[in-house]
C-alpha positions, -999 to +999 in steps of 0.1 A: +410-178+197+434-158+223+452-191+227+455-197+197+468-162+188+495-167+217+509-199+201+509-187+166+528-158+181+551-185+196+555-204+164+563-172+147+591-162+173+605-197+169+605-194+130+625-160+137+649-178+163+658-207+141+665-187+111+690-163+130+709-195+144+710-210+109+723-177+095+749-176+121+759-214+114+757-205+074+782-179+082+807-201+097+824-178+120+827-198+150+845-224+161+830-262+154+822-268+191+802-236+189+787-245+156+775-279+170+757-262+200+739-240+176+729-268+153+717-285+184+699-253+195+683-254+159+673-288+161+655-282+195+636-251+180+624-270+151+611-297+175+594-271+196+579-256+164+563-291+154+552-294+186+535-261+189+521-263+156+505-299+168+488-280+195+475-254+174+460-278+152+443-297+180+432-264+195+413-253+160+393-285+161 
């Protein structure tokens, strides 16, 4: 179960990071290229979260 807790903590951290990135994008204070890079980062964070959630579900079986 300790690994499950670590995975959940990682998922929570990704949620926080994705939220911070989304907030920066919404503020629209950055250049277009920076906004594009942040959008890419946000998408990568979401993909990582999905992958970790899948692993967590498999571990709980």
